[in-house]
Rosetta silent file (secondary structure, phi, psi, omega in degrees, C-alpha in Angstrom):
SEQUENCE: MSEDGFRAFNRHYVGVLADWGIVANGRNPVARSNVCPAIAPPGEPSFHAFSYTVPDKGAAPSFVIAGSGEVPEGKENYRDHVICPGDTSPAGLRAKADYVLGEMERRMAALGFRWPDTTATQVYTVHDFHPFLANDIVARGAAANGLSWQYCRPPVDGLDYEMDCRAVSVERVV
SCORE:     score description
SCORE:     0.000 S_00000001
   1 L     0.000  159.370  165.378  114.810   17.558   22.723 S_00000001
   2 L   -81.962  165.932  174.865  116.152   19.081   25.949 S_00000001
   3 H   -54.567  -42.651  174.433  114.996   22.619   26.592 S_00000001
   4 H   -58.905  -41.484  177.273  118.354   23.779   25.426 S_00000001
   5 H   -56.289  -56.613 -170.684  118.033   21.613   22.325 S_00000001
   6 H   -60.026  -48.220  178.964  114.619   23.155   21.658 S_00000001
   7 H   -59.567  -43.070  179.894  115.912   26.815   22.103 S_00000001
   8 H   -58.579  -42.408 -178.404  118.723   25.979   19.645 S_00000001
   9 H   -65.977  -45.771 -179.064  116.196   24.530   17.101 S_00000001
  10 H   -59.252  -39.696  174.037  113.983   27.670   17.536 S_00000001
  11 H   -58.773  -42.713 -176.573  117.029   29.980   16.739 S_00000001
  12 H   -70.360  -35.538  173.938  117.625   27.940   13.602 S_00000001
  13 H   -64.070  -50.630  179.689  113.923   27.898   12.730 S_00000001
  14 H   -60.620  -32.946  178.305  113.553   31.625   13.243 S_00000001
  15 H   -73.877  -28.594  170.909  116.684   32.198   11.146 S_00000001
  16 H   -59.278  -61.687  173.579  115.099   30.299    8.280 S_00000001
  17 H   -48.520  -42.118  175.980  112.036   32.352    8.577 S_00000001
  18 H   -57.274  -45.408  172.350  114.158   35.543    8.643 S_00000001
  19 H   -51.665  -36.295 -178.381  115.794   34.348    5.527 S_00000001
  20 L   -85.640   -6.393 -175.348  112.448   34.068    3.860 S_00000001
  21 L    80.470   21.030 -174.542  111.442   37.512    5.002 S_00000001
  22 L   -86.824  -37.192 -172.023  108.866   36.350    7.269 S_00000001
  23 L   -65.542  131.300  178.109  110.121   37.584   10.703 S_00000001
  24 E  -108.507  120.585  172.689  108.294   40.847   11.637 S_00000001
  25 L    57.352   38.574  178.762  110.090   43.351   13.939 S_00000001
  26 L    80.632   -1.826 -171.280  112.338   40.641   15.267 S_00000001
  27 E  -115.792  148.887  177.730  109.385   38.386   16.140 S_00000001
  28 L   -85.330  103.802 -177.356  108.184   35.067   14.703 S_00000001
  29 L   -79.440    4.973 -171.768  104.618   35.637   13.315 S_00000001
  30 L   -93.130  126.952  177.941  104.126   32.007   12.447 S_00000001
  31 L   -84.125  135.350 -177.010  101.716   29.661   14.071 S_00000001
  32 L  -150.904  162.096  174.063  103.202   26.239   14.272 S_00000001
  33 L  -125.739  123.400  174.029  103.220   22.899   15.935 S_00000001
  34 L   -95.633  108.110 -178.134  106.584   21.405   16.726 S_00000001
  35 L  -135.631  165.351 -170.142  106.329   17.648   17.034 S_00000001
  36 E  -121.906  100.142  174.186  108.498   14.658   16.904 S_00000001
  37 E   -48.969  129.121  175.581  107.110   11.357   14.952 S_00000001
  38 L   -69.533  -37.420 -178.725  107.440    8.523   17.281 S_00000001
  39 L  -120.943  138.362 -176.872  107.912    6.100   14.306 S_00000001
  40 L    57.268   48.781 -179.902  110.046    6.874   11.265 S_00000001
  41 L   -73.329  160.413  172.611  110.990   10.340   12.210 S_00000001
  42 L   -64.406  155.790 -177.635  112.948   12.483    9.795 S_00000001
  43 L   -67.472  -21.082  179.468  116.631   12.436   10.010 S_00000001
  44 L  -150.487  155.259  176.245  116.846   16.034   10.981 S_00000001
  45 L   -55.921  140.606 -174.878  114.404   18.750   11.963 S_00000001
  46 L  -149.118  170.640  174.242  112.347   19.941    8.999 S_00000001
  47 L   -94.511  130.831 -178.897  109.235   21.850    7.872 S_00000001
  48 L  -103.585  -40.239 -175.305  106.401   19.491    7.206 S_00000001
  49 L  -155.564  161.814  176.982  103.571   21.960    6.456 S_00000001
  50 L  -156.560  163.327 -179.837  102.595   25.555    6.726 S_00000001
  51 L  -123.084  148.417  175.424   99.653   28.019    6.337 S_00000001
  52 L  -150.748  161.864 -176.396   99.629   31.485    4.809 S_00000001
  53 L  -116.475  153.733  166.669   97.022   34.060    4.020 S_00000001
  54 L  -129.737  149.357 -173.814   96.283   36.151    1.009 S_00000001
  55 L   -61.678  125.888  172.047   94.060   39.251    0.999 S_00000001
  56 L  -152.635  101.858 -176.030   90.430   38.370   -0.046 S_00000001
  57 L   -62.106  -13.398  175.465   87.645   40.690    1.145 S_00000001
  58 L   -97.230   -1.477 -174.219   85.176   37.974    0.352 S_00000001
  59 L   -78.810  151.645  175.216   86.673   35.160    2.268 S_00000001
  60 L   -77.689  154.980 -176.780   85.241   33.814    5.408 S_00000001
  61 L   -58.149  149.533 -171.968   87.115   34.620    8.581 S_00000001
  62 L  -142.744  161.336  179.521   90.046   32.244    9.184 S_00000001
  63 E  -162.202  147.823  161.482   92.688   31.420   11.890 S_00000001
  64 E  -124.546  120.914 -178.297   95.520   29.071   12.591 S_00000001
  65 E  -104.665  127.380 -178.535   96.213   28.551   16.187 S_00000001
  66 E   -53.818  146.008  175.453   99.857   27.459   17.167 S_00000001
  67 E   -67.905  149.286  177.049  100.243   24.165   18.879 S_00000001
  68 E  -131.965  145.072  171.250  100.483   24.088   22.665 S_00000001
  69 E  -108.911 -175.075 -172.506  101.725   21.371   25.178 S_00000001
  70 L   -89.699   60.602  173.676  100.748   21.052   28.778 S_00000001
  71 L  -151.837  131.509  179.252  103.005   23.822   30.060 S_00000001
  72 L   -63.657  139.221 -179.043  102.348   27.468   30.450 S_00000001
  73 L   -82.109  165.067  176.500  104.355   29.663   28.096 S_00000001
  74 L    87.007   -3.533 -177.355  106.451   32.555   29.159 S_00000001
  75 L   -85.977  169.645 -179.119  108.045   30.825   32.130 S_00000001
  76 L   -74.349  -21.732  173.445  111.846   30.545   32.610 S_00000001
  77 L  -151.738  168.472  170.940  111.653   26.788   31.928 S_00000001
  78 L   -83.504  -43.714 -172.998  109.340   24.049   31.162 S_00000001
  79 L   -50.037  -37.342  176.523  110.401   21.483   33.622 S_00000001
  80 L   -82.529   -2.195 -174.605  109.062   23.358   36.717 S_00000001
  81 L  -125.523    0.421 -177.680  105.700   24.160   35.139 S_00000001
  82 L   -58.014  125.402  174.060  104.630   20.949   33.457 S_00000001
  83 L   -61.918  121.043  171.280  100.992   19.861   34.196 S_00000001
  84 L    54.216   63.672 -175.292  101.048   16.457   35.954 S_00000001
  85 L   -62.695  135.538  170.938  104.707   15.889   35.126 S_00000001
  86 L    81.449  -12.659 -178.153  105.680   12.279   34.281 S_00000001
  87 L   -93.175  102.625  178.126  101.915   11.169   34.717 S_00000001
  88 L  -102.900   25.411  177.848  100.659    9.416   31.665 S_00000001
  89 L   -76.830  161.841  170.853   97.724    7.645   33.478 S_00000001
  90 H   -46.647  -43.043 -178.095   94.152    8.454   32.068 S_00000001
  91 H   -71.106  -35.638  171.250   93.875   10.911   34.863 S_00000001
  92 H   -62.869  -48.758  176.260   97.200   12.636   34.075 S_00000001
  93 H   -57.752  -43.115 -177.561   96.497   12.797   30.559 S_00000001
  94 H   -61.507  -51.887  172.043   93.051   14.094   31.095 S_00000001
  95 H   -48.372  -44.181  175.464   94.620   16.973   33.155 S_00000001
  96 H   -65.454  -43.521  178.106   97.167   17.729   30.497 S_00000001
  97 H   -64.435  -40.312 -176.355   94.430   17.794   27.871 S_00000001
  98 H   -60.061  -42.811  178.449   92.099   19.954   29.997 S_00000001
  99 H   -59.820  -46.090 -169.962   94.991   22.508   30.271 S_00000001
 100 H   -76.283  -37.283  171.732   95.771   22.435   26.568 S_00000001
 101 H   -51.585  -48.203  171.888   92.088   22.582   25.610 S_00000001
 102 H   -52.634  -47.179  173.046   91.822   25.654   27.803 S_00000001
 103 H   -65.721  -44.003  172.251   94.847   27.255   25.986 S_00000001
 104 H   -58.509  -43.262 -179.206   93.339   26.521   22.575 S_00000001
 105 H   -69.619  -30.141  179.941   90.181   28.120   23.761 S_00000001
 106 H   -81.603  -31.302  173.909   91.885   31.204   25.095 S_00000001
 107 H   -73.703  -31.521  179.166   93.906   31.709   21.915 S_00000001
 108 H   -73.406  -41.054 -177.001   90.790   31.292   19.722 S_00000001
 109 H   -64.260  -39.332  179.945   88.814   33.754   21.970 S_00000001
 110 L   -60.217  -15.670  175.564   91.615   36.311   21.675 S_00000001
 111 L  -107.836   -2.447  176.761   90.832   36.258   17.884 S_00000001
 112 L    91.819   22.898  179.257   87.093   36.162   18.368 S_00000001
 113 L  -123.203  167.216  177.390   86.584   32.480   17.626 S_00000001
 114 L  -137.546  178.495 -178.363   85.352   29.196   19.370 S_00000001
 115 H   -50.989  -49.153 -173.477   85.479   25.458   18.733 S_00000001
 116 H   -61.519  -14.604  177.219   82.398   25.484   16.294 S_00000001
 117 H   -81.586  -18.977 -177.779   84.448   27.815   14.032 S_00000001
 118 L   -67.149  149.706  173.742   87.268   25.216   13.541 S_00000001
 119 L  -108.152  -23.603 -175.317   87.682   23.167   10.455 S_00000001
 120 E  -146.501  134.063  170.006   90.530   21.084   11.801 S_00000001
 121 E  -135.458  139.920 -174.162   91.909   20.044   15.161 S_00000001
 122 E  -126.472  145.013  175.963   94.886   17.856   15.772 S_00000001
 123 E  -119.294  134.292  177.173   96.119   16.021   18.887 S_00000001
 124 E  -120.921  100.378  176.710   99.750   15.078   19.145 S_00000001
 125 L  -159.421  164.949  171.149  100.721   12.345   21.540 S_00000001
 126 L  -100.189   -2.211 -174.011  101.958    8.769   21.814 S_00000001
 127 L  -100.805  155.566  172.809   99.584    8.020   24.825 S_00000001
 128 L   -79.343  121.793 -171.431   96.105    6.781   24.733 S_00000001
 129 L  -116.616   13.342  176.781   93.727    9.602   25.132 S_00000001
 130 H   -67.955  -26.521 -176.107   90.526    7.585   24.364 S_00000001
 131 H   -66.295  -17.427  176.718   89.444    7.203   27.791 S_00000001
 132 H  -118.729   -0.295 -175.407   88.507   10.982   27.889 S_00000001
 133 H   -51.425  -52.306 -172.790   88.024   11.591   24.266 S_00000001
 134 H   -65.876  -58.361 -173.434   84.083   11.568   24.300 S_00000001
 135 H   -70.020  -31.427 -177.878   83.628   13.374   27.607 S_00000001
 136 H  -108.934  -25.780 -177.196   86.363   15.883   27.550 S_00000001
 137 H  -104.375  -58.966 -179.244   87.342   16.535   24.045 S_00000001
 138 H   -64.074  -54.055 -178.788   84.270   15.816   21.843 S_00000001
 139 L   -56.965  -23.119  176.660   81.848   17.017   24.419 S_00000001
 140 L   -74.945  -25.273  179.960   83.701   20.316   24.812 S_00000001
 141 L   109.829   -0.427 -176.362   83.320   20.877   21.109 S_00000001
 142 L   -76.162   -0.238 -178.100   86.956   20.391   20.003 S_00000001
 143 L  -117.403   14.282 -173.148   86.099   17.666   17.509 S_00000001
 144 L   -48.688  -31.249  175.330   83.243   19.532   15.708 S_00000001
 145 L  -116.428   32.254 -177.817   84.811   18.736   12.284 S_00000001
 146 L    92.571  165.788 -178.993   86.700   15.650   13.370 S_00000001
 147 L  -140.905  132.893  179.933   89.879   15.181   15.123 S_00000001
 148 E   -97.508  124.881  173.263   93.214   14.138   13.708 S_00000001
 149 E  -103.014  120.476  177.848   95.417   12.066   15.998 S_00000001
 150 E  -109.238  122.569 -175.514   99.184   12.332   15.028 S_00000001
 151 L   -80.241   75.985 -169.300  101.271    9.753   16.740 S_00000001
 152 E  -132.945  163.178  172.433  103.953   12.211   17.670 S_00000001
 153 E  -110.103  150.663  170.569  105.660   13.610   20.831 S_00000001
 154 L   -65.799  159.551 -161.834  105.807   17.228   21.673 S_00000001
 155 L   -76.276  -18.811 -170.393  109.331   18.597   20.945 S_00000001
 156 L  -106.351  127.794  173.950  110.541   19.045   24.613 S_00000001
 157 L   -49.535  134.715 -177.119  111.433   16.038   26.968 S_00000001
 158 L    97.879  -11.084  173.941  108.825   15.778   29.632 S_00000001
 159 L  -100.284  139.180 -171.954  105.947   16.843   27.594 S_00000001
 160 L  -122.328  -10.381 -168.568  103.270   14.314   26.522 S_00000001
 161 L  -151.040  133.194  177.690  100.337   16.035   24.840 S_00000001
 162 E  -142.048  147.625  170.050   99.887   18.881   22.270 S_00000001
 163 E  -133.356  165.602  166.582   97.120   20.206   20.220 S_00000001
 164 E  -150.215  172.650  179.347   96.524   22.877   17.545 S_00000001
 165 E  -160.912  159.551  179.388   93.484   23.967   15.560 S_00000001
 166 E  -151.909  167.520  173.756   92.615   26.030   12.589 S_00000001
 167 E  -135.789  107.254 -179.254   89.670   27.404   10.591 S_00000001
 168 L  -129.061  141.111  171.878   90.584   27.598    6.785 S_00000001
 169 L   -86.474  -17.841  172.296   88.412   27.819    3.871 S_00000001
 170 L  -134.010  128.199  169.892   90.825   26.208    1.388 S_00000001
 171 L  -128.852  128.313  177.238   93.383   23.510    2.287 S_00000001
 172 L  -119.560  141.601  174.075   95.667   21.969   -0.165 S_00000001
 173 L  -111.547  123.017 -178.023   97.945   18.972    0.033 S_00000001
 174 L  -104.458    0.000    0.000  100.720   19.042   -2.569 S_00000001
């Protein structure tokens, strides 16, 4: 999507969450990854999966970290701030991954967690990240419990690499 298209998608998405009573004080409290399957995509934007919590004083600590692409959030636009824009060489992808890994680490640290705490990590890209998988992702600890590669694109044109991670004690596929 274009940046304008992504903003329109987000307005619709947050509207659905508001209809469900999930939006808190006008803010979206949902951790999510917006990705576009490169092969056999759905005909329209849709929800594929979600996580939720229930109170349980005996449960292990858990978290779900929202997906991040290779661009700092909170800027006026993405296009002027993309890490290595248009560079899908191994070096360019490594730089993108390094930024995103750092963002995942920053988000986990804000909640008091690190890579060893994760139960699942996902990479979303259509590009080959294997040249730096062992030395930059696995060695950093981001694949402590395996790594799932989703052959998808981040939702905004010009982005090439996205990740998310979580630590959950129960995961159900329906």
